[in-house]
N, C-alpha and C positions, 0 to 999 in steps of 0.2 A: 197769252191766254188770261183772262180775268179770274181772279180767285173766287170760286163759286159759293163759298160759305160766309156768312157774316161773322161766325165765330170759330168754334172748334170744327176741324174737319173730321167727320164721323168715320171715315174710312180709315183713318189713322189708328183707330181703336182696334182694328182687326189684329188677332194675336200674332199674325205673321209679320205685321208692320210696326206694331207698337214698341218692340225693343228698339228698332231703329229710331224711331221717334224720340223715345227716352234718351238715348245716347246723344242724338243730334242736339236735342233741347238743352241738355246739360251743358254740352260744349259751348252752344251759342250764347247761353246765360253767362257762363265764365268769360267768354271772349268780350261780351258786352260790358260787364262789370269790371273787369280787372283794370282797364285805364281810368275808370272814375274813381276807385277807391284807393289807388296808389298816391302816395308812397306809404300811407299809414297801414294800410292793409294789403293782404294778398289773397287771391281766391284760388283755392286748390280743389282739384277734382279727386275724390277719393272714391274707392271701391269697397262694398260690403260683399264678402264672400261666405256662402255656407253650402252644405249638402243637404239634399233631401231626396226622398223618393218621388217618382212621377206620380202625380195625384190622379192621373188618368189611367195608371195601371190596374190590372186586376190581380188580386192575390191567387196564388195557386190553390186550386180547389182539390178537394179529395173526391175521387170519382165515387159515383153510387155504386154500392155492393150489388152484384148481379145475384138475384135470388131464383133458384131453380123450383119450378112448381112441384107440389107434392106428388102429382099424378105422374109427372115425368120421372121422378126418383122411384115411384112404385113400379112404373113400366121398365125401368132399367133393371131393377131386381128381379123382376119376373122373367125377363128375357135372358138374365145372367150373361149380359154382354157388357165388356169393359168400354165405358164411355171416356173419351179423351177429354180433359179440362179444356174449356174455352180458352183460347189465346186472347190476352187483353189487347185491344188495338189502341195505340197511343192517341192522346187527344191534344191538340195544339192549345197552350195556355200562354198567358202573357204574365210575367213577374214584374214586380216593382223594380225599376233600376235606379240606382243612386245618380243623382245629377248634381252638378256643381253650378249653383246659381250665383252670378256676379251682378251686383246692383249699384250703379254710380249715384253718387251725390255730391253736393258742394260744401265746403266750408270756407267761412270767411274769418281769417285769423290776423291777430295783430302782429305787425313786423317787429321783431326784436323780442317780445315776450312770448310770442306763439299762442297767446291767449285765444280760446275759440270765442268768437264774437257772435257768429250766426251760422246755422245749418240750413241748407236749402235741399228739400227732398221732393222729388217727382214720383209719385206712387206708381208702381207696377202692379200688374195682375196678381202677382205672387204676394204682394203686401196687403191686397184686400180679400183674397180667398181665405178661408180657414185653413190652417196648416202651419208649417214650420215657418214660411216666408212671413205670414202675418205676426206670429209670436215673436220672431226676432225684430221686426220693425216695431211693434208696439213696446217691446222692451227698450229699444232704442229712443223712441218717442218719450216714454216715461222718464228715461235718463236725461234727456235734454230738457223736458219740462220741469224736472226736479232741480235744475241748474239755473244760472242766470244767463244762459245762452238763448239767444232769439232763434225762433224756428220759423221758417217759410216752408209750408207743405202745399204742394200743387197736385190736385187730383183731377186728371183729364180722362177719367174712365166712368162711363155710366153704369157698367156692371159691378156686381159684387157688393159687399157691405162697405158703407163709408166709414172713415175713422169716427170714433165717438166724440160728441160734443155735449156739454151739460147746459140745461136751462133753455133749450130752444128746440123747436120742432120744424126747423127749416128743411124743405124738401127741395132738392135741385139736382140737375144732371151732374153738374161739375162744381168744384169747390177749390178755393185757394184761402188758406189760412196763414195769418201773419201773427205771430204771437211773440210779443216782446218780453224779455227776461225781467224786466222791472215793472210790468203791469199785470203779472199774473195774479189770479187766475182768469184774467180777462184776455180776450184776443179779438182780433178783427177777423170775420169770416165774409169772404167774397164769394157769394152763392149765384150761379148763373146757368142758364139752360142752353140747349143746343142752338136755339134762334138768336141768342145774345152775343154781342161782342164781348171778347174775353176782357175782363177788366186789367188795367195796369195797377202795379202794386209797389209800394215803397220797399227798399231793402233796409230793414232795421240794423242800425249800427250802435255804436256807444253814444250816450246822451251828449247832445251839442253839436255832432257831425252831421254834415250835408248827406242826405240819403238819396242816392240813386233811384230812379224810379224804373222799374221793368216793364216794358210794354210787351207782354207776352203775346199779344195779337200779331204785331209785326214779326217777332222772332218765328212765331208758328207759320205764318204766311210764307216767310223766306225758307223754311224747312219744306213746307208743302210744295212750293214751286219746284224744288229740287227732286221732289218725289213724284211728280204728277205722272210722268210717262209710265212709272211702275204701277201707280194706283190705277189708271185708266186701262192700261194693257191687260192687267189681270182682270178687270172687270169685276171687282169684289162687290158681292151683294150682302152688305153687313147691316144696313139700316133696318 
């Protein structure tokens, strides 16, 4: 079956499918890069773990107080009849539950010194939505940008707020940021839309080293091919 999309497969953005895409794409990038950066560097899959409450949960509410009308109170007194208190019926509510979130990312480290050379992040919905997930990612991002470590940030989600950039008003469905530690505060932003082919991007390493080129489109097509039966069997309507 021919791949039906020129660039990003929009069905993969569905909340039920994107966690799988996130995992597969990280593994495929690591598998692609590892033989190209050896023996000087190694590519490691790392996991960021934190706990948060379900953002879609509702807080437990206090039921409204039942108010007895004045006329009813008067009538009860006049009749001198004992009135049993109304038994409160339970109302089903949903409480926020603690969730353990695990987000994978890649690190390229120098063999021997273990110096962190490049961090590769694929943004997840929790990174882009307001809340603890975004707060933790922004703190991690600031830490990386405050060092000499290179950052590759891949955003394949149209929804929610993109990560901030200064000095431009670029609007696009998707974004890939390549930020070199020795070029800050400047960075290369690859902005593209649903109908565009996903651009290839270099993996920044130490100055003077040959940089592999990551063809995200090829990797994504391979992942999508594996997932086609799931996508079309569910007939997701997400566009």
